[in-house]
One Martini backbone bead per residue (centre of mass of N, CA, C, O) as a GRO file, in nm:
protein
  367
    1MET     BB    1  14.720 -24.134  13.240
    2LYS     BB    2  14.881 -24.158  12.977
    3ASP     BB    3  14.688 -24.364  12.845
    4SER     BB    4  14.434 -24.180  12.847
    5GLN     BB    5  14.555 -23.952  12.678
    6GLN     BB    6  14.608 -24.124  12.424
    7LYS     BB    7  14.315 -24.202  12.374
    8PHE     BB    8  14.212 -23.917  12.342
    9GLU     BB    9  14.393 -23.837  12.106
   10ALA     BB   10  14.289 -24.053  11.911
   11LEU     BB   11  13.992 -23.966  11.911
   12PHE     BB   12  14.032 -23.667  11.841
   13GLN     BB   13  14.218 -23.700  11.571
   14HIS     BB   14  14.019 -23.951  11.435
   15ALA     BB   15  13.782 -23.808  11.386
   16SER     BB   16  13.494 -23.765  11.147
   17MET     BB   17  13.506 -23.471  11.281
   18GLY     BB   18  13.485 -23.161  11.392
   19ILE     BB   19  13.682 -23.038  11.675
   20LEU     BB   20  13.605 -22.794  11.935
   21VAL     BB   21  13.769 -22.593  12.191
   22ALA     BB   22  13.635 -22.360  12.436
   23ASP     BB   23  13.632 -22.109  12.638
   24ALA     BB   24  13.462 -21.866  12.820
   25ARG     BB   25  13.585 -21.642  12.603
   26GLY     BB   26  13.597 -21.793  12.308
   27GLU     BB   27  13.865 -21.949  12.301
   28ILE     BB   28  14.078 -22.145  12.136
   29VAL     BB   29  14.231 -22.468  12.257
   30LEU     BB   30  14.108 -22.683  12.044
   31ALA     BB   31  14.195 -22.883  11.739
   32ASN     BB   32  14.144 -23.096  11.499
   33ASN     BB   33  14.239 -23.222  11.199
   34PHE     BB   34  13.962 -23.223  11.062
   35LEU     BB   35  13.909 -22.919  11.106
   36LEU     BB   36  14.147 -22.812  10.947
   37ASP     BB   37  14.047 -22.926  10.676
   38GLN     BB   38  13.771 -22.793  10.667
   39PHE     BB   39  13.912 -22.480  10.701
   40GLY     BB   40  14.215 -22.464  10.572
   41TYR     BB   41  14.431 -22.550  10.781
   42SER     BB   42  14.760 -22.643  10.892
   43THR     BB   43  14.754 -22.531  11.194
   44THR     BB   44  14.672 -22.472  11.525
   45GLU     BB   45  14.814 -22.189  11.555
   46GLU     BB   46  14.589 -22.039  11.375
   47LEU     BB   47  14.368 -22.078  11.629
   48ILE     BB   48  14.494 -22.056  11.885
   49GLY     BB   49  14.344 -21.787  12.081
   50ASN     BB   50  14.108 -21.752  11.909
   51LYS     BB   51  13.813 -21.678  11.815
   52VAL     BB   52  13.538 -21.851  11.698
   53GLU     BB   53  13.450 -21.623  11.491
   54GLN     BB   54  13.663 -21.700  11.272
   55LEU     BB   55  13.446 -21.946  11.172
   56ILE     BB   56  13.246 -21.704  11.111
   57PRO     BB   57  13.050 -21.510  10.965
   58ARG     BB   58  13.040 -21.174  11.017
   59ARG     BB   59  12.719 -21.135  11.030
   60TYR     BB   60  12.720 -21.333  11.311
   61HIS     BB   61  12.895 -21.230  11.549
   62GLU     BB   62  12.714 -21.081  11.753
   63ASN     BB   63  12.510 -21.310  11.807
   64HIS     BB   64  12.716 -21.527  11.887
   65GLU     BB   65  12.832 -21.394  12.138
   66ASN     BB   66  12.565 -21.400  12.295
   67HIS     BB   67  12.520 -21.708  12.280
   68ARG     BB   68  12.788 -21.793  12.411
   69LYS     BB   69  12.743 -21.657  12.687
   70GLY     BB   70  12.479 -21.808  12.749
   71TYR     BB   71  12.600 -22.096  12.747
   72ILE     BB   72  12.808 -22.067  12.981
   73LYS     BB   73  12.589 -22.016  13.201
   74LYS     BB   74  12.408 -22.272  13.046
   75PRO     BB   75  12.527 -22.563  13.011
   76GLN     BB   76  12.457 -22.800  12.734
   77ALA     BB   77  12.352 -23.067  12.560
   78ARG     BB   78  12.325 -22.959  12.213
   79PRO     BB   79  12.201 -22.828  11.949
   80MET     BB   80  12.269 -22.586  11.707
   81GLY     BB   81  12.037 -22.391  11.571
   82VAL     BB   82  11.743 -22.455  11.582
   83GLY     BB   83  11.588 -22.397  11.269
   84MET     BB   84  11.867 -22.329  11.138
   85GLU     BB   85  12.109 -22.197  10.924
   86LEU     BB   86  12.445 -22.295  10.909
   87PHE     BB   87  12.768 -22.118  10.894
   88ALA     BB   88  13.093 -22.134  10.763
   89VAL     BB   89  13.451 -22.026  10.750
   90ARG     BB   90  13.718 -22.020  10.576
   91LYS     BB   91  14.032 -21.908  10.525
   92ASP     BB   92  13.944 -21.807  10.217
   93GLY     BB   93  13.615 -21.717  10.275
   94THR     BB   94  13.450 -21.955  10.239
   95GLU     BB   95  13.135 -22.105  10.248
   96PHE     BB   96  12.954 -22.346  10.467
   97PRO     BB   97  12.749 -22.586  10.565
   98VAL     BB   98  12.632 -22.670  10.902
   99GLU     BB   99  12.657 -22.898  11.183
  100ILE     BB  100  12.594 -22.850  11.544
  101SER     BB  101  12.729 -22.975  11.848
  102LEU     BB  102  12.696 -22.945  12.204
  103SER     BB  103  12.928 -22.926  12.479
  104ASN     BB  104  13.076 -22.998  12.817
  105TYR     BB  105  13.324 -22.885  13.065
  106SER     BB  106  13.497 -22.902  13.388
  107THR     BB  107  13.745 -22.716  13.567
  108ASN     BB  108  13.962 -22.527  13.741
  109GLU     BB  109  13.962 -22.326  13.477
  110GLY     BB  110  13.663 -22.402  13.393
  111VAL     BB  111  13.455 -22.358  13.121
  112PHE     BB  112  13.388 -22.581  12.839
  113ALA     BB  113  13.340 -22.591  12.491
  114ILE     BB  114  13.196 -22.828  12.259
  115ALA     BB  115  13.238 -22.872  11.901
  116PHE     BB  116  13.049 -23.050  11.654
  117ILE     BB  117  13.149 -23.056  11.306
  118SER     BB  118  12.950 -23.062  11.004
  119ASP     BB  119  12.965 -23.107  10.665
  120ILE     BB  120  12.657 -23.037  10.452
  121THR     BB  121  12.691 -22.993  10.147
  122ARG     BB  122  12.596 -23.256  10.015
  123ARG     BB  123  12.316 -23.263  10.141
  124LYS     BB  124  12.223 -22.990  10.018
  125GLU     BB  125  12.254 -23.077   9.725
  126ILE     BB  126  12.045 -23.303   9.741
  127GLU     BB  127  11.808 -23.132   9.841
  128THR     BB  128  11.808 -22.936   9.601
  129ALA     BB  129  11.769 -23.152   9.382
  130MET     BB  130  11.501 -23.262   9.497
  131LEU     BB  131  11.347 -22.994   9.490
  132LYS     BB  132  11.378 -22.947   9.187
  133GLN     BB  133  11.242 -23.208   9.102
  134LYS     BB  134  10.974 -23.149   9.242
  135GLU     BB  135  10.914 -22.888   9.084
  136GLU     BB  136  10.920 -23.018   8.804
  137LEU     BB  137  10.692 -23.221   8.858
  138SER     BB  138  10.485 -23.005   8.932
  139LYS     BB  139  10.496 -22.860   8.656
  140GLU     BB  140  10.419 -23.105   8.488
  141LYS     BB  141  10.146 -23.149   8.622
  142GLU     BB  142  10.035 -22.869   8.564
  143LEU     BB  143  10.060 -22.894   8.257
  144SER     BB  144   9.883 -23.144   8.229
  145ASP     BB  145   9.631 -23.015   8.356
  146LEU     BB  146   9.617 -22.781   8.155
  147LYS     BB  147   9.576 -22.954   7.904
  148SER     BB  148   9.320 -23.098   7.998
  149ARG     BB  149   9.153 -22.840   8.039
  150PHE     BB  150   9.180 -22.739   7.753
  151VAL     BB  151   9.049 -22.974   7.605
  152SER     BB  152   8.782 -22.963   7.757
  153MET     BB  153   8.713 -22.663   7.699
  154ALA     BB  154   8.750 -22.652   7.392
  155SER     BB  155   8.541 -22.869   7.315
  156HIS     BB  156   8.310 -22.697   7.436
  157GLU     BB  157   8.356 -22.401   7.312
  158PHE     BB  158   8.371 -22.491   7.001
  159ARG     BB  159   8.099 -22.632   6.944
  160THR     BB  160   7.897 -22.396   6.918
  161PRO     BB  161   8.023 -22.218   6.687
  162LEU     BB  162   8.054 -22.453   6.484
  163SER     BB  163   7.755 -22.522   6.468
  164THR     BB  164   7.663 -22.244   6.369
  165ILE     BB  165   7.828 -22.235   6.112
  166LEU     BB  166   7.716 -22.492   5.981
  167SER     BB  167   7.411 -22.420   5.983
  168SER     BB  168   7.431 -22.143   5.836
  169ALA     BB  169   7.570 -22.248   5.580
  170SER     BB  170   7.342 -22.441   5.501
  171LEU     BB  171   7.110 -22.222   5.489
  172LEU     BB  172   7.228 -22.032   5.273
  173ALA     BB  173   7.181 -22.233   5.028
  174LYS     BB  174   6.855 -22.188   5.035
  175TYR     BB  175   6.898 -21.872   4.975
  176THR     BB  176   6.834 -21.766   4.633
  177GLU     BB  177   6.666 -21.529   4.660
  178THR     BB  178   6.639 -21.191   4.667
  179ASP     BB  179   6.428 -21.181   4.924
  180ASP     BB  180   6.659 -21.340   5.117
  181GLN     BB  181   6.871 -21.135   5.232
  182GLU     BB  182   6.794 -21.112   5.533
  183LYS     BB  183   6.854 -21.408   5.597
  184ARG     BB  184   7.146 -21.408   5.506
  185ASP     BB  185   7.245 -21.186   5.700
  186LYS     BB  186   7.185 -21.339   5.959
  187HIS     BB  187   7.387 -21.579   5.903
  188ILE     BB  188   7.638 -21.410   5.860
  189HIS     BB  189   7.641 -21.288   6.142
  190ARG     BB  190   7.666 -21.560   6.293
  191ILE     BB  191   7.936 -21.641   6.168
  192LYS     BB  192   8.103 -21.396   6.254
  193SER     BB  193   8.051 -21.426   6.557
  194SER     BB  194   8.176 -21.712   6.582
  195VAL     BB  195   8.456 -21.645   6.475
  196ASN     BB  196   8.519 -21.431   6.691
  197ASN     BB  197   8.496 -21.627   6.927
  198LEU     BB  198   8.725 -21.814   6.840
  199THR     BB  199   8.943 -21.596   6.833
  200ASP     BB  200   8.927 -21.520   7.132
  201ILE     BB  201   9.004 -21.795   7.244
  202LEU     BB  202   9.281 -21.817   7.104
  203ASN     BB  203   9.399 -21.553   7.220
  204GLU     BB  204   9.393 -21.644   7.514
  205PHE     BB  205   9.587 -21.883   7.481
  206LEU     BB  206   9.823 -21.721   7.370
  207SER     BB  207   9.850 -21.528   7.610
  208ILE     BB  208   9.898 -21.737   7.837
  209GLY     BB  209  10.153 -21.857   7.709
  210LYS     BB  210  10.325 -21.595   7.711
  211ILE     BB  211  10.308 -21.539   8.010
  212GLU     BB  212  10.433 -21.809   8.113
  213ASP     BB  213  10.707 -21.742   7.929
  214GLY     BB  214  10.772 -21.423   7.954
  215LYS     BB  215  10.677 -21.259   7.665
  216VAL     BB  216  10.533 -21.035   7.830
  217VAL     BB  217  10.561 -20.682   7.789
  218ALA     BB  218  10.590 -20.353   7.870
  219HIS     BB  219  10.510 -20.061   7.651
  220PHE     BB  220  10.579 -19.742   7.705
  221THR     BB  221  10.360 -19.460   7.627
  222ASP     BB  222  10.215 -19.190   7.489
  223ILE     BB  223   9.862 -19.137   7.554
  224ASN     BB  224   9.514 -19.109   7.473
  225ILE     BB  225   9.283 -19.222   7.683
  226ARG     BB  226   9.010 -19.110   7.581
  227GLU     BB  227   9.027 -19.199   7.286
  228ILE     BB  228   9.059 -19.502   7.334
  229PHE     BB  229   8.796 -19.544   7.506
  230THR     BB  230   8.594 -19.435   7.303
  231ALA     BB  231   8.655 -19.645   7.080
  232ILE     BB  232   8.588 -19.896   7.247
  233CYS     BB  233   8.292 -19.827   7.310
  234THR     BB  234   8.198 -19.822   7.017
  235GLU     BB  235   8.277 -20.113   6.956
  236MET     BB  236   8.112 -20.253   7.196
  237GLN     BB  237   7.827 -20.148   7.118
  238GLY     BB  238   7.804 -20.349   6.867
  239ILE     BB  239   7.773 -20.612   7.092
  240ALA     BB  240   7.543 -20.535   7.237
  241LYS     BB  241   7.263 -20.559   7.377
  242GLU     BB  242   6.952 -20.487   7.387
  243GLY     BB  243   6.964 -20.162   7.534
  244GLN     BB  244   7.250 -20.133   7.584
  245GLN     BB  245   7.474 -19.905   7.772
  246ILE     BB  246   7.774 -19.726   7.728
  247ILE     BB  247   7.907 -19.521   7.990
  248TYR     BB  248   8.143 -19.258   7.943
  249THR     BB  249   8.394 -19.115   8.168
  250HIS     BB  250   8.617 -18.822   8.220
  251GLU     BB  251   8.906 -18.729   8.430
  252GLY     BB  252   9.147 -18.522   8.346
  253ASN     BB  253   9.409 -18.609   8.205
  254GLU     BB  254   9.483 -18.760   7.876
  255ILE     BB  255   9.790 -18.792   7.911
  256VAL     BB  256   9.972 -19.102   7.919
  257HIS     BB  257  10.203 -19.366   8.057
  258LEU     BB  258  10.145 -19.651   7.858
  259ASP     BB  259  10.013 -19.957   7.746
  260PRO     BB  260   9.791 -19.984   7.489
  261VAL     BB  261   9.750 -20.291   7.452
  262LEU     BB  262   9.695 -20.378   7.743
  263LEU     BB  263   9.471 -20.173   7.800
  264ARG     BB  264   9.274 -20.265   7.583
  265ASN     BB  265   9.240 -20.560   7.680
  266ILE     BB  266   9.126 -20.496   7.957
  267ILE     BB  267   8.869 -20.333   7.873
  268ILE     BB  268   8.744 -20.537   7.679
  269ASN     BB  269   8.707 -20.760   7.887
  270LEU     BB  270   8.527 -20.605   8.093
  271LEU     BB  271   8.305 -20.523   7.889
  272SER     BB  272   8.232 -20.805   7.789
  273ASN     BB  273   8.137 -20.909   8.065
  274ALA     BB  274   7.919 -20.698   8.113
  275ILE     BB  275   7.753 -20.777   7.867
  276LYS     BB  276   7.721 -21.087   7.919
  277PHE     BB  277   7.612 -21.046   8.246
  278SER     BB  278   7.388 -20.857   8.132
  279PRO     BB  279   7.101 -20.719   8.066
  280GLU     BB  280   6.880 -20.593   7.892
  281GLY     BB  281   6.870 -20.239   7.918
  282SER     BB  282   7.141 -20.182   8.044
  283ALA     BB  283   7.401 -20.026   8.231
  284ILE     BB  284   7.744 -19.930   8.157
  285LEU     BB  285   7.999 -19.814   8.370
  286PHE     BB  286   8.268 -19.594   8.255
  287THR     BB  287   8.572 -19.488   8.419
  288SER     BB  288   8.820 -19.213   8.414
  289THR     BB  289   9.105 -19.117   8.629
  290VAL     BB  290   9.340 -18.839   8.647
  291THR     BB  291   9.635 -18.801   8.821
  292PRO     BB  292   9.961 -18.737   8.896
  293SER     BB  293   9.984 -19.059   9.024
  294VAL     BB  294   9.693 -19.178   8.911
  295ILE     BB  295   9.493 -19.434   8.765
  296THR     BB  296   9.135 -19.467   8.744
  297LEU     BB  297   8.931 -19.758   8.695
  298SER     BB  298   8.579 -19.827   8.594
  299VAL     BB  299   8.354 -20.120   8.595
  300LYS     BB  300   7.991 -20.118   8.580
  301ASP     BB  301   7.726 -20.340   8.667
  302SER     BB  302   7.379 -20.515   8.663
  303GLY     BB  303   7.418 -20.820   8.699
  304LEU     BB  304   7.478 -21.133   8.833
  305GLY     BB  305   7.728 -21.163   8.974
  306ILE     BB  306   7.926 -21.283   9.262
  307ALA     BB  307   7.988 -21.527   9.448
  308LEU     BB  308   8.142 -21.545   9.745
  309GLU     BB  309   8.290 -21.831   9.695
  310ASP     BB  310   8.424 -21.712   9.412
  311GLN     BB  311   8.600 -21.451   9.462
  312GLU     BB  312   8.889 -21.583   9.540
  313HIS     BB  313   8.900 -21.724   9.224
  314LEU     BB  314   8.869 -21.515   8.981
  315PHE     BB  315   9.201 -21.508   8.882
  316GLU     BB  316   9.197 -21.790   8.791
  317ARG     BB  317   9.254 -22.040   8.598
  318PHE     BB  318   8.949 -22.148   8.453
  319PHE     BB  319   8.756 -21.984   8.616
  320ARG     BB  320   8.406 -22.040   8.707
  321GLY     BB  321   8.114 -21.957   8.799
  322ILE     BB  322   7.821 -22.105   8.916
  323ASN     BB  323   7.631 -21.877   8.744
  324VAL     BB  324   7.803 -21.924   8.432
  325THR     BB  325   7.806 -22.217   8.292
  326ASN     BB  326   7.586 -22.130   8.051
  327ILE     BB  327   7.820 -21.937   7.966
  328GLN     BB  328   8.043 -21.839   7.765
  329GLY     BB  329   8.385 -21.945   7.847
  330THR     BB  330   8.729 -21.991   7.971
  331GLY     BB  331   8.856 -21.852   8.244
  332LEU     BB  332   9.099 -21.631   8.143
  333GLY     BB  333   9.049 -21.324   8.131
  334LEU     BB  334   9.110 -21.230   8.433
  335HIS     BB  335   9.390 -21.346   8.447
  336ILE     BB  336   9.506 -21.165   8.225
  337VAL     BB  337   9.433 -20.895   8.346
  338GLY     BB  338   9.606 -20.926   8.604
  339LYS     BB  339   9.879 -20.953   8.454
  340TYR     BB  340   9.873 -20.683   8.297
  341ILE     BB  341   9.858 -20.502   8.548
  342GLU     BB  342  10.126 -20.592   8.671
  343LEU     BB  343  10.303 -20.491   8.424
  344MET     BB  344  10.183 -20.182   8.511
  345ASN     BB  345  10.186 -20.145   8.825
  346GLY     BB  346   9.908 -20.265   8.932
  347GLN     BB  347   9.563 -20.278   9.056
  348ILE     BB  348   9.291 -20.510   9.146
  349ASP     BB  349   8.940 -20.478   9.221
  350PHE     BB  350   8.623 -20.577   9.388
  351LYS     BB  351   8.256 -20.563   9.376
  352SER     BB  352   7.988 -20.797   9.477
  353GLU     BB  353   7.642 -20.903   9.391
  354LEU     BB  354   7.390 -21.090   9.363
  355GLU     BB  355   7.188 -20.945   9.114
  356LYS     BB  356   7.369 -20.643   9.136
  357GLY     BB  357   7.658 -20.677   9.047
  358THR     BB  358   7.975 -20.530   8.916
  359GLU     BB  359   8.296 -20.382   9.034
  360PHE     BB  360   8.581 -20.262   8.874
  361ASN     BB  361   8.912 -20.169   9.008
  362ILE     BB  362   9.177 -19.957   8.883
  363LYS     BB  363   9.535 -19.907   8.955
  364LEU     BB  364   9.774 -19.677   8.803
  365ASN     BB  365  10.091 -19.590   8.824
  366LEU     BB  366  10.287 -19.284   8.736
  367SER     BB  367  10.570 -19.290   8.911
   0.00000   0.00000   0.00000
């Protein structure tokens, strides 16, 4: 009997993991030396007779007491907290992640629970490092894919305006007579239009880069929303197709607290799309409504519409609908619009039907 007890003591005290024994009341009756080192205690007297909750962060005490009582009623060998992250607390109050396996035995004195406790701090550090590395590799791959898509898209989108500029510049040299002014003006207009198109493309890339780097922030100030939108509509009417009309209406207070630069970019983008994807002679309806708590903006056209299978991807980077691949565009505009609206604490949604047009609705909270 004495020999068996000595063997048990040797196994118990020299085990390479923390071992704790508690009675049915949850009071600690045994703790090995490894556990004392784990938890920063000098002697077993600091633990014996105390509740096991002494070794658990306070926020888990109530739940643990209930689980402990349930275990004593139906004791079985099993891991503790399957699917959960478990934490223990040292004598000095610091926490560390643990893995715990439970067992039990019975004597004349009652049922006792045995907890085998492993400090998994190092494993968690390795897992965190691996996860971080995986995220970094994922970001690198995403950046690489982004660069590839940029090169592919840019080479395609730049080709048309550059070709137009080159051909128009070459033709301008041929019109040397005074009565050729109308022809010269036509090609000058084409060159200006193409240069503006290239500028828009570059601005979109610069914007998306700043957004990704977190360099775009909203600067709120008091502005006259009706004046700004009226000026934008006049400006956009100048690039509208033949017979297209931008019809703007406003209701409510005119002075609001928003970022004028972000707001202007949002509306210019939506109106540009409406012009681009709508037929000649059509109307583009733009409304703004201000209430004490919210600004509602709406841009509605009667153009190509958006296919149902495309609608869930509409605000993704570089996404272009299946029915607009023959129309110039980067696929970045609506992604940027969505980000700008987020920066002003707003939401955007839309409704669309093929060949019947699209309506974008924006809500910007004023509170």
